[in-house]
SEVO-439989 format. One record per residue (C-alpha): residue number from 1; x, y, z. Coordinates in Angstrom, 1 decimal. Last residue first. Layout:
% SEVO-439989
seq->NUM, c1->X, c2->Y, c3->Z
...
END
This chain:
% SEVO-439989
seq->414, c1->28.2, c2->167.3, c3->204.2
seq->413, c1->29.1, c2->165.3, c3->207.1
seq->412, c1->32.5, c2->165.6, c3->208.9
seq->411, c1->35.1, c2->163.1, c3->209.7
seq->410, c1->37.4, c2->164.7, c3->206.9
seq->409, c1->37.0, c2->168.0, c3->208.7
seq->408, c1->38.1, c2->166.4, c3->212.1
seq->407, c1->41.2, c2->164.6, c3->210.3
seq->406, c1->42.2, c2->168.0, c3->208.9
seq->405, c1->41.8, c2->170.0, c3->212.2
seq->404, c1->44.0, c2->166.9, c3->214.0
seq->403, c1->46.6, c2->167.3, c3->211.6
seq->402, c1->46.6, c2->171.1, c3->211.8
seq->401, c1->46.9, c2->170.9, c3->215.4
seq->400, c1->49.8, c2->168.2, c3->215.0
seq->399, c1->51.8, c2->170.8, c3->212.8
seq->398, c1->50.9, c2->173.6, c3->215.4
seq->397, c1->52.3, c2->171.5, c3->218.3
seq->396, c1->55.5, c2->170.8, c3->216.2
seq->395, c1->55.8, c2->174.4, c3->215.7
seq->394, c1->55.2, c2->175.3, c3->219.4
seq->393, c1->58.0, c2->172.9, c3->220.4
seq->392, c1->60.3, c2->174.1, c3->217.7
seq->391, c1->59.7, c2->177.7, c3->219.0
seq->390, c1->60.0, c2->177.0, c3->222.8
seq->389, c1->56.8, c2->178.1, c3->224.7
seq->388, c1->57.8, c2->177.5, c3->228.1
seq->387, c1->54.8, c2->175.1, c3->228.3
seq->386, c1->55.6, c2->173.6, c3->225.1
seq->385, c1->59.3, c2->172.9, c3->225.9
seq->384, c1->58.2, c2->171.5, c3->229.3
seq->383, c1->55.4, c2->169.1, c3->227.6
seq->382, c1->58.5, c2->168.0, c3->224.9
seq->381, c1->60.6, c2->167.3, c3->228.1
seq->380, c1->58.0, c2->165.5, c3->230.0
seq->379, c1->57.3, c2->163.2, c3->227.0
seq->378, c1->58.6, c2->159.8, c3->227.1
seq->377, c1->59.8, c2->159.6, c3->230.4
seq->376, c1->56.9, c2->161.4, c3->231.9
seq->375, c1->54.4, c2->159.2, c3->230.2
seq->374, c1->56.5, c2->156.1, c3->231.1
seq->373, c1->56.4, c2->157.0, c3->234.7
seq->372, c1->52.5, c2->158.0, c3->234.7
seq->371, c1->52.0, c2->154.4, c3->233.1
seq->370, c1->53.9, c2->152.7, c3->235.6
seq->369, c1->51.9, c2->154.4, c3->238.2
seq->368, c1->48.7, c2->153.5, c3->236.6
seq->367, c1->50.1, c2->149.9, c3->236.3
seq->366, c1->49.7, c2->148.9, c3->239.8
seq->365, c1->45.9, c2->149.5, c3->239.3
seq->364, c1->45.8, c2->146.5, c3->236.8
seq->363, c1->46.9, c2->144.2, c3->239.4
seq->362, c1->43.3, c2->144.1, c3->241.0
seq->361, c1->42.2, c2->142.3, c3->237.8
seq->360, c1->38.8, c2->143.1, c3->236.3
seq->359, c1->40.5, c2->144.4, c3->233.3
seq->358, c1->42.6, c2->141.3, c3->232.8
seq->357, c1->46.2, c2->142.5, c3->232.2
seq->356, c1->48.1, c2->142.7, c3->228.9
seq->355, c1->49.7, c2->146.0, c3->229.9
seq->354, c1->48.3, c2->148.3, c3->226.8
seq->353, c1->45.4, c2->146.2, c3->226.2
seq->352, c1->44.2, c2->146.1, c3->230.0
seq->351, c1->44.9, c2->149.9, c3->230.3
seq->350, c1->42.4, c2->150.4, c3->227.3
seq->349, c1->39.9, c2->148.2, c3->229.0
seq->348, c1->40.3, c2->149.9, c3->232.4
seq->347, c1->39.9, c2->153.4, c3->230.8
seq->346, c1->42.8, c2->155.8, c3->230.9
seq->345, c1->44.0, c2->157.6, c3->234.0
seq->344, c1->47.3, c2->158.9, c3->232.9
seq->343, c1->46.2, c2->160.8, c3->229.5
seq->342, c1->43.0, c2->162.1, c3->230.9
seq->341, c1->45.2, c2->163.6, c3->233.9
seq->340, c1->47.3, c2->165.6, c3->231.6
seq->339, c1->44.4, c2->167.0, c3->230.0
seq->338, c1->42.6, c2->167.8, c3->233.1
seq->337, c1->45.9, c2->169.6, c3->234.2
seq->336, c1->45.9, c2->171.8, c3->231.2
seq->335, c1->42.3, c2->172.6, c3->231.8
seq->334, c1->43.2, c2->173.6, c3->235.4
seq->333, c1->46.1, c2->175.6, c3->234.0
seq->332, c1->43.7, c2->177.7, c3->231.9
seq->331, c1->43.6, c2->177.7, c3->228.2
seq->330, c1->45.4, c2->179.4, c3->225.5
seq->329, c1->46.3, c2->176.2, c3->223.4
seq->328, c1->50.1, c2->175.0, c3->223.6
seq->327, c1->48.7, c2->172.1, c3->226.0
seq->326, c1->46.4, c2->170.8, c3->223.3
seq->325, c1->49.6, c2->169.9, c3->221.4
seq->324, c1->50.5, c2->167.5, c3->224.1
seq->323, c1->47.2, c2->165.9, c3->224.0
seq->322, c1->47.7, c2->165.5, c3->220.2
seq->321, c1->51.0, c2->164.0, c3->220.6
seq->320, c1->54.2, c2->166.0, c3->220.2
seq->319, c1->57.9, c2->164.7, c3->219.6
seq->318, c1->59.8, c2->167.7, c3->218.8
seq->317, c1->61.2, c2->168.7, c3->215.3
seq->316, c1->58.6, c2->166.8, c3->213.9
seq->315, c1->58.6, c2->164.1, c3->210.7
seq->314, c1->55.3, c2->162.5, c3->210.5
seq->313, c1->54.9, c2->163.1, c3->206.8
seq->312, c1->56.5, c2->165.9, c3->205.5
seq->311, c1->55.3, c2->165.9, c3->201.9
seq->310, c1->51.9, c2->164.1, c3->202.4
seq->309, c1->51.2, c2->166.2, c3->205.4
seq->308, c1->51.8, c2->169.5, c3->203.8
seq->307, c1->50.0, c2->168.6, c3->200.7
seq->306, c1->47.2, c2->167.7, c3->202.8
seq->305, c1->47.2, c2->171.0, c3->204.8
seq->304, c1->47.5, c2->173.0, c3->201.3
seq->303, c1->44.6, c2->171.1, c3->199.9
seq->302, c1->42.5, c2->171.9, c3->203.1
seq->301, c1->43.3, c2->175.6, c3->202.9
seq->300, c1->42.9, c2->175.9, c3->198.9
seq->299, c1->39.4, c2->174.8, c3->199.7
seq->298, c1->38.0, c2->171.5, c3->198.4
seq->297, c1->34.8, c2->172.3, c3->196.2
seq->296, c1->31.5, c2->172.1, c3->198.1
seq->295, c1->28.6, c2->170.0, c3->198.1
seq->294, c1->30.9, c2->166.8, c3->198.1
seq->293, c1->31.1, c2->163.4, c3->196.3
seq->292, c1->29.1, c2->164.6, c3->193.4
seq->291, c1->30.9, c2->167.7, c3->192.4
seq->290, c1->34.3, c2->165.8, c3->192.7
seq->289, c1->33.2, c2->163.0, c3->190.4
seq->288, c1->32.0, c2->165.1, c3->187.7
seq->287, c1->35.4, c2->165.9, c3->186.3
seq->286, c1->36.4, c2->162.1, c3->185.8
seq->285, c1->40.0, c2->161.4, c3->187.5
seq->284, c1->43.1, c2->161.2, c3->185.7
seq->283, c1->46.0, c2->160.0, c3->187.8
seq->282, c1->49.1, c2->162.4, c3->187.6
seq->281, c1->50.8, c2->160.6, c3->190.8
seq->280, c1->51.1, c2->164.0, c3->192.4
seq->279, c1->48.4, c2->166.1, c3->191.7
seq->278, c1->45.6, c2->163.9, c3->190.5
seq->277, c1->46.2, c2->161.3, c3->193.2
seq->276, c1->46.2, c2->164.1, c3->195.8
seq->275, c1->42.8, c2->165.3, c3->194.2
seq->274, c1->41.6, c2->161.6, c3->194.4
seq->273, c1->42.6, c2->161.2, c3->198.1
seq->272, c1->40.8, c2->164.6, c3->199.1
seq->271, c1->37.7, c2->163.8, c3->197.2
seq->270, c1->37.6, c2->160.2, c3->198.9
seq->269, c1->38.1, c2->161.6, c3->202.4
seq->268, c1->35.2, c2->164.2, c3->201.9
seq->267, c1->32.7, c2->161.6, c3->200.3
seq->266, c1->33.4, c2->159.3, c3->203.5
seq->265, c1->29.9, c2->159.4, c3->204.9
seq->264, c1->29.4, c2->155.6, c3->204.5
seq->263, c1->26.2, c2->156.2, c3->202.2
seq->262, c1->28.1, c2->159.1, c3->200.4
seq->261, c1->31.3, c2->156.9, c3->199.8
seq->260, c1->28.9, c2->154.2, c3->198.4
seq->259, c1->26.8, c2->156.6, c3->196.0
seq->258, c1->30.2, c2->157.9, c3->194.6
seq->257, c1->31.9, c2->154.4, c3->194.1
seq->256, c1->28.9, c2->153.0, c3->192.5
seq->255, c1->28.6, c2->156.0, c3->190.1
seq->254, c1->32.3, c2->155.8, c3->189.6
seq->253, c1->32.0, c2->152.2, c3->188.2
seq->252, c1->35.6, c2->151.2, c3->188.1
seq->251, c1->36.2, c2->148.0, c3->185.8
seq->250, c1->38.1, c2->149.8, c3->182.9
seq->249, c1->40.3, c2->151.4, c3->185.2
seq->248, c1->41.6, c2->148.0, c3->187.0
seq->247, c1->45.0, c2->148.1, c3->186.9
seq->246, c1->45.4, c2->152.1, c3->186.9
seq->245, c1->43.0, c2->152.5, c3->189.5
seq->244, c1->44.7, c2->149.7, c3->191.6
seq->243, c1->48.1, c2->151.3, c3->190.8
seq->242, c1->47.0, c2->155.0, c3->191.8
seq->241, c1->45.6, c2->153.7, c3->195.4
seq->240, c1->48.9, c2->151.9, c3->196.2
seq->239, c1->50.8, c2->154.8, c3->194.9
seq->238, c1->49.0, c2->157.2, c3->197.5
seq->237, c1->50.1, c2->154.9, c3->200.4
seq->236, c1->53.7, c2->154.4, c3->198.9
seq->235, c1->53.8, c2->158.2, c3->198.4
seq->234, c1->53.5, c2->159.1, c3->202.1
seq->233, c1->52.6, c2->156.5, c3->204.6
seq->232, c1->52.1, c2->159.2, c3->206.9
seq->231, c1->48.9, c2->160.1, c3->204.8
seq->230, c1->46.7, c2->161.1, c3->208.1
seq->229, c1->46.7, c2->157.4, c3->209.1
seq->228, c1->43.1, c2->157.1, c3->209.6
seq->227, c1->41.8, c2->159.5, c3->207.2
seq->226, c1->44.0, c2->159.6, c3->204.2
seq->225, c1->45.6, c2->156.4, c3->204.1
seq->224, c1->43.2, c2->153.8, c3->205.6
seq->223, c1->39.9, c2->155.9, c3->204.2
seq->222, c1->41.5, c2->155.8, c3->200.9
seq->221, c1->42.6, c2->152.0, c3->200.9
seq->220, c1->39.1, c2->151.0, c3->202.0
seq->219, c1->37.2, c2->153.1, c3->199.6
seq->218, c1->39.4, c2->152.0, c3->196.8
seq->217, c1->38.9, c2->148.3, c3->197.9
seq->216, c1->35.2, c2->148.9, c3->198.3
seq->215, c1->34.9, c2->150.1, c3->194.7
seq->214, c1->36.7, c2->147.1, c3->193.5
seq->213, c1->34.8, c2->144.4, c3->195.4
seq->212, c1->37.0, c2->143.3, c3->198.4
seq->211, c1->38.9, c2->139.9, c3->198.1
seq->210, c1->37.7, c2->136.3, c3->198.9
seq->209, c1->39.8, c2->133.2, c3->199.0
seq->208, c1->40.9, c2->130.5, c3->196.6
seq->207, c1->44.4, c2->129.2, c3->197.5
seq->206, c1->47.4, c2->129.9, c3->194.7
seq->205, c1->49.1, c2->132.2, c3->196.9
seq->204, c1->45.9, c2->134.3, c3->196.5
seq->203, c1->43.5, c2->133.4, c3->193.9
seq->202, c1->40.3, c2->135.6, c3->194.3
seq->201, c1->36.6, c2->135.5, c3->194.4
seq->200, c1->34.7, c2->138.5, c3->195.0
seq->199, c1->33.4, c2->140.3, c3->198.1
seq->198, c1->29.9, c2->142.0, c3->197.4
seq->197, c1->28.0, c2->140.2, c3->200.1
seq->196, c1->30.8, c2->140.5, c3->202.4
seq->195, c1->31.2, c2->144.2, c3->201.8
seq->194, c1->27.6, c2->144.8, c3->202.2
seq->193, c1->27.6, c2->143.1, c3->205.7
seq->192, c1->31.0, c2->145.5, c3->206.5
seq->191, c1->28.8, c2->148.7, c3->205.5
seq->190, c1->31.1, c2->151.4, c3->207.2
seq->189, c1->28.8, c2->154.1, c3->208.6
seq->188, c1->31.6, c2->156.9, c3->209.1
seq->187, c1->32.4, c2->158.9, c3->212.2
seq->186, c1->34.6, c2->156.5, c3->214.1
seq->185, c1->33.4, c2->154.8, c3->217.1
seq->184, c1->32.9, c2->151.5, c3->215.0
seq->183, c1->36.9, c2->151.4, c3->214.3
seq->182, c1->37.3, c2->151.0, c3->210.6
seq->181, c1->37.9, c2->148.1, c3->208.4
seq->180, c1->35.6, c2->145.6, c3->210.3
seq->179, c1->36.2, c2->142.0, c3->211.6
seq->178, c1->40.1, c2->142.1, c3->211.2
seq->177, c1->42.5, c2->139.6, c3->212.3
seq->176, c1->46.1, c2->141.2, c3->211.9
seq->175, c1->49.0, c2->138.8, c3->211.9
seq->174, c1->52.6, c2->139.8, c3->212.7
seq->173, c1->55.6, c2->138.3, c3->211.6
seq->172, c1->58.3, c2->138.0, c3->214.2
seq->171, c1->59.7, c2->134.4, c3->213.7
seq->170, c1->58.8, c2->133.2, c3->217.1
seq->169, c1->55.0, c2->133.8, c3->217.0
seq->168, c1->52.8, c2->137.1, c3->216.4
seq->167, c1->49.1, c2->138.1, c3->216.7
seq->166, c1->48.4, c2->141.6, c3->216.6
seq->165, c1->45.4, c2->142.8, c3->218.6
seq->164, c1->42.1, c2->141.8, c3->217.2
seq->163, c1->40.9, c2->144.0, c3->214.7
seq->162, c1->39.0, c2->147.4, c3->214.3
seq->161, c1->39.0, c2->148.5, c3->217.6
seq->160, c1->37.3, c2->151.4, c3->219.6
seq->159, c1->33.9, c2->149.6, c3->219.4
seq->158, c1->35.6, c2->146.6, c3->221.3
seq->157, c1->32.3, c2->145.9, c3->222.9
seq->156, c1->33.8, c2->143.1, c3->225.0
seq->155, c1->32.9, c2->139.5, c3->224.2
seq->154, c1->35.7, c2->138.9, c3->221.9
seq->153, c1->37.9, c2->139.6, c3->224.8
seq->152, c1->41.5, c2->140.6, c3->224.3
seq->151, c1->44.6, c2->141.4, c3->226.3
seq->150, c1->47.8, c2->141.7, c3->224.5
seq->149, c1->50.1, c2->140.4, c3->222.0
seq->148, c1->47.6, c2->137.6, c3->220.8
seq->147, c1->49.8, c2->134.0, c3->220.2
seq->146, c1->50.5, c2->132.2, c3->217.1
seq->145, c1->51.6, c2->128.7, c3->217.0
seq->144, c1->49.3, c2->127.5, c3->214.3
seq->143, c1->46.9, c2->126.0, c3->217.0
seq->142, c1->46.8, c2->129.6, c3->218.1
seq->141, c1->45.7, c2->130.9, c3->214.8
seq->140, c1->42.8, c2->128.6, c3->214.3
seq->139, c1->41.5, c2->129.4, c3->218.0
seq->138, c1->41.6, c2->132.9, c3->217.1
seq->137, c1->39.9, c2->132.3, c3->213.6
seq->136, c1->37.2, c2->130.3, c3->215.6
seq->135, c1->36.6, c2->133.3, c3->218.1
seq->134, c1->36.5, c2->135.9, c3->215.3
seq->133, c1->34.0, c2->133.9, c3->213.3
seq->132, c1->31.0, c2->135.8, c3->214.5
seq->131, c1->32.6, c2->139.0, c3->213.6
seq->130, c1->33.1, c2->138.0, c3->210.1
seq->129, c1->36.8, c2->137.8, c3->208.7
seq->128, c1->39.1, c2->140.3, c3->207.3
seq->127, c1->42.7, c2->139.3, c3->207.0
seq->126, c1->45.6, c2->141.5, c3->207.4
seq->125, c1->49.3, c2->140.2, c3->207.2
seq->124, c1->52.0, c2->142.2, c3->208.6
seq->123, c1->54.7, c2->145.0, c3->207.9
seq->122, c1->54.7, c2->144.4, c3->204.2
seq->121, c1->57.1, c2->146.0, c3->201.6
seq->120, c1->56.1, c2->146.5, c3->197.9
seq->119, c1->58.4, c2->146.2, c3->195.0
seq->118, c1->60.1, c2->143.0, c3->195.7
seq->117, c1->57.0, c2->140.6, c3->195.7
seq->116, c1->56.1, c2->141.6, c3->192.1
seq->115, c1->52.4, c2->141.5, c3->191.1
seq->114, c1->51.9, c2->145.2, c3->192.2
seq->113, c1->48.2, c2->144.5, c3->192.0
seq->112, c1->47.2, c2->141.1, c3->192.6
seq->111, c1->50.0, c2->139.4, c3->194.7
seq->110, c1->51.5, c2->142.6, c3->196.4
seq->109, c1->48.1, c2->144.4, c3->196.5
seq->108, c1->46.5, c2->141.4, c3->198.3
seq->107, c1->49.0, c2->140.8, c3->200.8
seq->106, c1->49.4, c2->144.2, c3->201.8
seq->105, c1->45.9, c2->145.4, c3->201.9
seq->104, c1->43.2, c2->142.9, c3->203.0
seq->103, c1->42.6, c2->139.4, c3->202.3
seq->102, c1->38.9, c2->138.2, c3->202.8
seq->101, c1->38.2, c2->135.2, c3->204.6
seq->100, c1->35.5, c2->132.7, c3->204.9
seq->99, c1->36.1, c2->130.3, c3->207.8
seq->98, c1->35.4, c2->126.5, c3->207.0
seq->97, c1->38.1, c2->125.1, c3->209.1
seq->96, c1->40.0, c2->123.8, c3->205.9
seq->95, c1->39.8, c2->127.3, c3->204.5
seq->94, c1->41.1, c2->128.8, c3->207.5
seq->93, c1->44.0, c2->126.5, c3->207.6
seq->92, c1->44.8, c2->127.2, c3->204.3
seq->91, c1->44.7, c2->130.7, c3->204.5
seq->90, c1->47.2, c2->130.7, c3->207.6
seq->89, c1->49.5, c2->128.2, c3->205.8
seq->88, c1->49.7, c2->130.3, c3->202.7
seq->87, c1->49.9, c2->133.4, c3->204.6
seq->86, c1->53.0, c2->132.2, c3->206.6
seq->85, c1->54.9, c2->131.3, c3->203.3
seq->84, c1->53.9, c2->134.2, c3->201.5
seq->83, c1->55.0, c2->136.6, c3->204.7
seq->82, c1->58.5, c2->134.8, c3->204.6
seq->81, c1->58.8, c2->135.5, c3->200.8
seq->80, c1->57.7, c2->139.4, c3->201.6
seq->79, c1->60.8, c2->139.5, c3->203.7
seq->78, c1->63.1, c2->138.1, c3->201.0
seq->77, c1->61.6, c2->140.3, c3->198.3
seq->76, c1->61.7, c2->143.5, c3->200.4
seq->75, c1->65.4, c2->142.8, c3->201.4
seq->74, c1->66.1, c2->142.4, c3->197.8
seq->73, c1->64.6, c2->145.7, c3->196.7
seq->72, c1->66.2, c2->147.3, c3->199.7
seq->71, c1->69.6, c2->146.0, c3->198.5
seq->70, c1->69.1, c2->147.1, c3->195.1
seq->69, c1->68.2, c2->150.6, c3->196.3
seq->68, c1->71.9, c2->150.9, c3->198.0
seq->67, c1->73.6, c2->149.2, c3->195.2
seq->66, c1->71.8, c2->151.1, c3->192.7
seq->65, c1->72.9, c2->154.5, c3->194.5
seq->64, c1->76.6, c2->153.2, c3->195.1
seq->63, c1->76.6, c2->152.7, c3->191.3
seq->62, c1->76.1, c2->156.0, c3->190.5
seq->61, c1->73.3, c2->156.4, c3->187.8
seq->60, c1->74.2, c2->157.4, c3->184.4
seq->59, c1->71.1, c2->158.1, c3->182.8
seq->58, c1->69.6, c2->156.7, c3->179.4
seq->57, c1->70.7, c2->153.0, c3->179.7
seq->56, c1->70.2, c2->152.8, c3->183.3
seq->55, c1->66.8, c2->154.2, c3->182.8
seq->54, c1->64.7, c2->150.7, c3->183.7
seq->53, c1->66.9, c2->150.2, c3->186.5
seq->52, c1->65.9, c2->153.7, c3->187.8
seq->51, c1->62.3, c2->153.0, c3->187.9
seq->50, c1->62.7, c2->149.3, c3->189.5
seq->49, c1->65.2, c2->150.8, c3->192.1
seq->48, c1->62.6, c2->153.9, c3->192.9
seq->47, c1->60.0, c2->151.2, c3->193.3
seq->46, c1->62.1, c2->149.1, c3->195.9
seq->45, c1->62.9, c2->152.7, c3->197.4
seq->44, c1->59.0, c2->153.4, c3->197.8
seq->43, c1->58.7, c2->153.6, c3->201.7
seq->42, c1->58.2, c2->157.4, c3->201.5
seq->41, c1->61.2, c2->157.8, c3->204.0
seq->40, c1->63.0, c2->155.4, c3->202.0
seq->39, c1->62.2, c2->157.5, c3->198.9
seq->38, c1->63.3, c2->160.4, c3->200.6
seq->37, c1->66.6, c2->158.9, c3->201.6
seq->36, c1->67.2, c2->157.8, c3->197.9
seq->35, c1->66.4, c2->161.2, c3->196.6
seq->34, c1->68.7, c2->162.9, c3->198.9
seq->33, c1->71.7, c2->160.4, c3->198.2
seq->32, c1->71.1, c2->161.2, c3->194.5
seq->31, c1->71.2, c2->165.0, c3->194.9
seq->30, c1->74.4, c2->164.9, c3->197.1
seq->29, c1->76.0, c2->162.7, c3->194.5
seq->28, c1->75.3, c2->165.3, c3->191.9
seq->27, c1->72.2, c2->165.1, c3->189.5
seq->26, c1->72.2, c2->167.0, c3->186.1
seq->25, c1->71.6, c2->164.0, c3->184.0
seq->24, c1->68.4, c2->163.4, c3->186.4
seq->23, c1->67.0, c2->166.7, c3->185.1
seq->22, c1->63.5, c2->165.4, c3->185.3
seq->21, c1->62.3, c2->167.1, c3->182.3
seq->20, c1->65.0, c2->165.4, c3->180.4
seq->19, c1->63.9, c2->161.9, c3->181.4
seq->18, c1->60.5, c2->162.2, c3->179.5
seq->17, c1->60.0, c2->158.7, c3->178.4
seq->16, c1->60.1, c2->157.3, c3->181.9
seq->15, c1->57.5, c2->160.1, c3->182.7
seq->14, c1->54.8, c2->158.0, c3->181.4
seq->13, c1->55.2, c2->155.5, c3->184.1
seq->12, c1->54.4, c2->157.8, c3->186.9
seq->11, c1->56.4, c2->156.9, c3->189.9
seq->10, c1->59.3, c2->159.0, c3->188.6
seq->9, c1->57.1, c2->162.0, c3->188.8
seq->8, c1->56.6, c2->161.6, c3->192.6
seq->7, c1->60.2, c2->161.1, c3->193.1
seq->6, c1->61.0, c2->164.2, c3->191.1
seq->5, c1->58.6, c2->166.3, c3->192.7
seq->4, c1->59.6, c2->165.3, c3->196.2
seq->3, c1->63.3, c2->165.9, c3->195.3
seq->2, c1->62.4, c2->169.6, c3->194.6
seq->1, c1->65.9, c2->170.7, c3->193.8
END
């Protein structure tokens, strides 16, 4: 039974009228359990509940399945209600302070695209403000009782960041304050100034704010899902983009989208994302788009790697980081020692963020032994399994190397 295919087909509205093709009538209790667990892994159990609830008169669905999915559906609604409450306070504060703000990702998608607080979970609230407004925005959040979770200085270069470290207060809700949508040291030329010029008025939580233009929104979601997080959000991340295209299908200017993707240098990212949408969510993409986004069609090898990452997500037999994966390569012992040392001896500013210590403080040096201990505790077993060439470890290393290779390809220029 291909549960992934069944799940992806259930996400497509037209498949609700073709239940016989999904063979749901033949599902055993084990099949239903596997489908539910897969939906949780892909963060779409509330959507699965919504789909199955619409089919309850056509398919005999076990009550235990309905109950489990309903619980996720209601918990998502309850948690999002807390996010809405805090989001309203924050947006009102920024408005009163005269700080322009663009609402990103989860909150915008739930309010404007899903239009149902129970269907899509959020792990934090993401807001985009101009870089010059970051100090004022930080002060505003502090006045609301938030504190930044680790060291941050807006006067630092911060080229390896796209947002201030998460803010939190007593209730445990995280806030991310962005000044761009992708780190400046990544291989794309994100036109943040243009994004502000193209931003559209929006009504979020009954407050007047800004949202990304439709083409910028599609680019942002694609870069975030396919490039930055290598599809680890599974079908949920893909469905976000599919739903945007469905909701605003008459408003997408493909010419502008193509030109902007090429200007940013992310044509490969968008092309691969659209291929995955067509293949798994049955989204129809105009034929000319692919040939204009990239000079060469996507190879079967690239598509196969992407399918593997989307379907398997981040599940590995052995915990392996990119640095650990490099230990499995046929390199000298000296090169392997260099890899290990590089992971321990991080730059001061990176250590400052990890351990919430001022980078100029002598106290920072005490944390290098701490980092060494933590790395040994977390990864020594995995490293040893790689070095002695245990099959599970080598298999996980191979998968990680495949992820790295795909990301490097996506970041390449045409």
